[in-house]
N, C-alpha and C positions, 0 to 999 in steps of 0.2 A: 904684433900681435900679442895681447896680454894672456896672463895664465889661464883665466876662464875660457877665453876663445880658444886657446890651444887644447885645452881639456875637451871642449865641446866638439872640435875637429877631431881629435882622436876618437871621442866617442862614435861619431858618425861614421869614421873608417871602420871602427870594429863592427858597428852594426850592419853596414853594408857587406862585410866579409864573413858574417857568421856562417859556419857551416850548415848545410841544409840536410846532409846524409845522417846516417845514424852512427858514423864513426866515433865511438866512445873517447877514444884518444884525442882526436881532433877537437870534439866538444868540450872536453875536460880543459885541454890548454886554452881554449877561446875563453871559457868561463873564468879561468884564473886571470886572464888578461883584463877582462871587464872588471871583476872585484878589485884588481890592483888598481885600476883607474878610479874606482870610486873612493879608494883610500886616499888618493891624491887631491880630493876636492877640499879646498881651504874651509875651515870651520866657519869663518866669517862670510862665506860666499851665499849664505842663505839671504843675507841682508837684513837691514834694520827696518822695523816697522814704523809706518806712519801712525798718525793720530787715530785713523779708523781701523788699524790693525792690518793694513794691506802692506805687502812686501815692497821695500824701497826699490826703485829702478836699478837695474845693472846695466852697464855699457851694452849698446845693440840689442838689448831684449828688455824694453821697459816692463816693469812690474813682475819680471819672471825670475825665479830664483833657481839658480843651477843645481842645487841639491835635489830639488823637487823635480826638476826636468830629469835628471840622471835616474831618480827612482822611478819615475813614471814610465820612462822609456825602456827601462830594464826588462830584458826578456827573461824566461823562465831559466832556472838552472837545469842543466841537461839531465834527462832522465830517460830510461829505456821505454817509458810507457806513453810518451807523447812526442809527436814530431818536433824536431829542433826549431821550425819557424812557426810554431803555434804560439799565441800570446800567452802571457801569465794570467791563469784563471782568477787570481787574487787582485789583479791590477785593472780594474775596469773604470773607465772614465766616461764622461759625457761627451758626445759628438752632436753637432748641430749641423743639419743639412738645410740649406736655404732653396727652397724649391720642391714642389711636390709633383714634378713631371716624371717621365719615365726614367731618365738617368739620375735624378735625385733620389727615386725610389731604390735604384739598383745600388748607388752607394750607400743609402741607409742600410740596405740588406746586407752588403759587403761589411760594413763596420759591426753590424749587430752579430754576424757569425763569429766575431772575436769577444762577443759577450758585453760589449760596450752598450751603454745606455744612448740610444739614438732618438733626438727630437728633430723632427721634421717641421719647418716652418712653411705653412701653406697661407693662402688667403681666403679660401672658400670654407665657410663653417660647415658645410655638408661633407666636404673632403675630410675636414679635421674630425668630424664624428665617425665618418666611416672608419677610418684609419684606427682611432681610439675604441671603438666598440665593436666593429665587425672584423677588424684586423685585415682590412682590404683597402687598397687605394682604389676608390670607385671611379677615378678619371683615367688612371694609366695603370697597365699591367694588372688589371682586376682579376685576372685568372690565378694570381699567386697570393697566398695566405702570408700575412706579415706576423713575425714573432712578437710575443709580448714586450720585448725590450725596444720596439720602435713604436713612439707615440707622435702625435701631432699637435701643433697649437697654431692659432692665428695671431698670437701675441708675440711679437719679434723679441721684445725685452725678455719675456719668459724664456723663450727659445734659447736665447744667448747666454742667459745667466749661468755662470759656472762651467761653461763649456771649455773643453781643452782643445777642440779643434773646429774650425767653420769649413764646411765643404759648400762651396758656391756652385749651384746648379741651376741658374737663372739663364734666360736667352742673353746672348752676347750684347746685342744693341740696347738692351734696357739696363744693363748692369751699372754704368757709371752714374746716372741720374738715380737709380735705387740706392747706391751706396752713399751718394751725397745727401739724400733724403733722410738716411737712417744712420749716419755715421757717429751719432752721439750714442747710438744703442750697441755699437760694435766695440768692445774693447781693443785698444790699440796694441796689446801684447800677445793676443792670440792669432796663430797662422790662420790665414785663409787660403784654403786649397781650391783653385778654380778648375773647374771640369768644363767651362765653356770654351768651344773651339770656334773662334772667329776673330776678326779684326774690328776694331771700332771705327765705323764708316765715317761718322760726324767729324772726327779730328784725324782720321787715317792713322790711327795708333795701334800699337799692340794692345791687347787688352789689358795687360798688366800695368802699362803706363798709364792708361785711362783711369784704371781702378785707383791707383796711387793719387793721381790729380783730383779725382772726386773725393776721395778721403781727406785730402789736404794735410797728410802727416805720414811719417813713416809707419809701415805695417808689414809684419811677415807675411810673404805671399809664396805659394807653391802652385805649380801648374800641372794638371794631370792630363796625360793623353795617350792615345794608343789605340789598338783595334778592340774595341769593347761594346758590342751591341747591350743594350740594358736587359732585354729578355733573356739573353744567354747567361748574364751575370746572375740574374735572379734565379735561374735553372741550377747554377752552380757548375755550369761548364767551365773546365780549366781555362782561364784567361791571363793574360799578362799586359801590364801598362807600364809607362814610366812617369815618374813625378820629378820636377825640377824645381830647384830654389837656389838663390844666389848663396845661401848659407845652407851647406850641405846637411847640418843638423835638423833644419826644418823638413827638408825632403825626407831623411830618415825617419823623423817622427811620424809623417804621414805614412810612410812605408809600413811602420809597424802597426799603425791604426788599421789598416786595410788588408795587409797580406795575410793569407791563411791557404788552406789546402786547395781552394778553388781559384785564388787570385794571387799572382805574383806581381809585386810592385818592384820595380827597378828604380834606382836613383840616378839623377844627374844635376849638374849645375849650369846645363846650357839652357837658361830660361828663354833665351831668343829662339833658339832651334826647335825646342819642344812646342812653344807656341805658334811658331810659323809652321811647323809640320802639320799641327793639328787644325789650323786654320787654312792654309793655302790648298790642302787636298780636297776642300769642299766644292770649288767650282770645277775641279777637275773629274770629280765623281759626277757632277751634273752632266759633264760632257759624256762619261761612260754610259749614263742613263740614256743619253741620246743615241748613242750607238746601238744600245739594246732596243730602243724604241723603233729604230730604223730597220731592225731586223737583220743586222749585219752580224757576221759570225765571229768566232773565237780569234781568227787570224787579226781581225781589225780591232778587237778589244785588247789583245796581247800587245799588238803594235803600239795602240794608244796608252796603255798602262806604262809600257816600258820607256816611252818617249816622255810621259808626263813625269816619270820619276826622275829623268835627267833635268827637265825644267825646274821641278821642285827643288832638286838639289842646287841648282845654280841660284835661283832666287833667294834660297834661305842662306846660303853662304855669303851672298853679296849683301844680306841685310846683317851679318854678324853671327849667324848660326854655324855650328860644327857640322862639317860634312858626315861624321860618323853618327850624329844624331838623326839625320835625315835617312840614313841607311838603316835605322833602327825602328823601334815600335812606333814611335810618334810621327815618323815620316812614311817610309815604304810600307810599314806594317798597316798604319791607319788607311793609307791610300788603297792598298789591296782590298781591305775590308769594305770600304765605301764604294769601290768601283765594282766589286764582284758580288756584294751581299745584298740580298733582297730586302733587308730591313732598313738600308740606307735611304733616309728622307731626301739627301741630295741627288742620289741615283733614281729615286723615284720621280723627283721633280723633272729630271731631264727626260725620262720616258713619257710622262704626261705632257711635257711641252710639245715633242716632236708628233704626238697623237693628236695635236690640235687645241689643247686646253690652255686658256689664258693664264699668265703667270699670277695675276692678281688674284684669280680664283683658286689656284694651287695654294698660294701663302695664306688664304684664309683658313685652309684646313690644317696647315702644320707649319712648323718653324723650319726654314731653310737657310741655314747660315752661308752657304755658298752663293746665294743671290747677292747680299750686300757686299760679301767679300770680294766678288769678282772684280768689281771696280778698283777697289784698294790694291789688288794684285798688279793690274795694269799700271796704276799710279807707281807702285814700287819698282816694276820693270823699267819703266820710263825714267824714274830717278837714278836707277843703277845702269842704265844704258844696255839693257838686255832685250834680245829679240822676243823670245819666248812665244812662239806662234800659237801653241795649243792654249795657253792661258789667255791669249788675245782673241782667239776664235771663240773660246767658251764665253768670254764675257760679252762679245759682240752679239751672240745668239740670245743670251740671256736678256741683253738690253734691246732685243729686237732690231739690232742694226744688221743683222746677217741671218740668213736662214740656215737651217742645219745642213742643207744641200750645198749651199754656197761654203759653208765652213769646210765642209769635206773636200770640195774642189780646191779651196785655197790651201789646205794642208798637203794635199796629193800632188799639187803642181808647183810646188817649192823647188828651187834649184836643188839639184842632186849633190851629194858630197860624201865626205867620210864620216863614218860613226864616230861620234866623240863621246866617250863614257866619262871622260874627265870633265873638271869644271872649266867652262869655256871662257 
């Protein structure tokens, strides 16, 4: 590990451990450590300039300069007048959100609370006008007023220019082709934080792998997941999510962009576990909706969610994720939200299915990532030699190969045995 990499890693560790209480002594000690780290940055780490005045590439971070990164990521000096996790009011950057849906709007609002200038890339000129002139997203969450530091554009080049972070809030299945078509407009040194929770069905890949294949180059990627309904983020209800990146400093940078008094962002390097936790709970939530639609009680729902947690953990660990990740926000946390929350599209899909609606009609009204993900879950289970009866029954009902009543019978007539909370 070279000196720059060591400094970046140490900075990420410091940012992740920054005190959040008002203990002046702890904050003073932490701030001294941060300033000491800044003094260790080599003078030549800013890099030479090319003919166009752009920074020369550095190892593992093309066209990024370490000194600028350290300055941009630096939190405020401790003071008694502001919370220790509030962003520096003088350090406002541009954040681009790809997508004008409900969650993209919520992420824009989250970044805007920290004073950043947020640009939403949308395709509809009327939606662009509504956000810019009326300060309302006329298509999604239209009951919320947007602040002045959120604007919109239908020009992707304009949206991306000068941005310090790209927040990807597009449907999972459309993402790889969209990235391939627009990769020349996306700088290769800016981190893309994906909020899509799904697996890419066409190639049966994790979305992150499909994104890199579409970009045909290295690109800093981060993945945000956790129990977070868009409407509640807009209201400012206290929420918590996790963001994962292979390089911890990318996750920590996203953490500082989005964390505030209504949003806590935790960091992780388990990109497999965070992606799988966010994706695999979707077909399970469809199953929870079926239970609701059948009129079954809390006994049934509690048993279903508990056993689903075990299957989720088994599959994620078998695929390379970490068990403690699945026990956290992106696994059990998100599963609880989508199984019990009335705002869950996956849960709503399951409820509508058992009431007799056709799947194709449901999908015309909303994006339900659990539908395409279900088949990939079964493929992964077969590949890993896992039984996972709940995943298999949910997929069979979604595909029309089994009725909800048949699924209930299949699950309840399985051979009896000992409860196994550990990984089987």
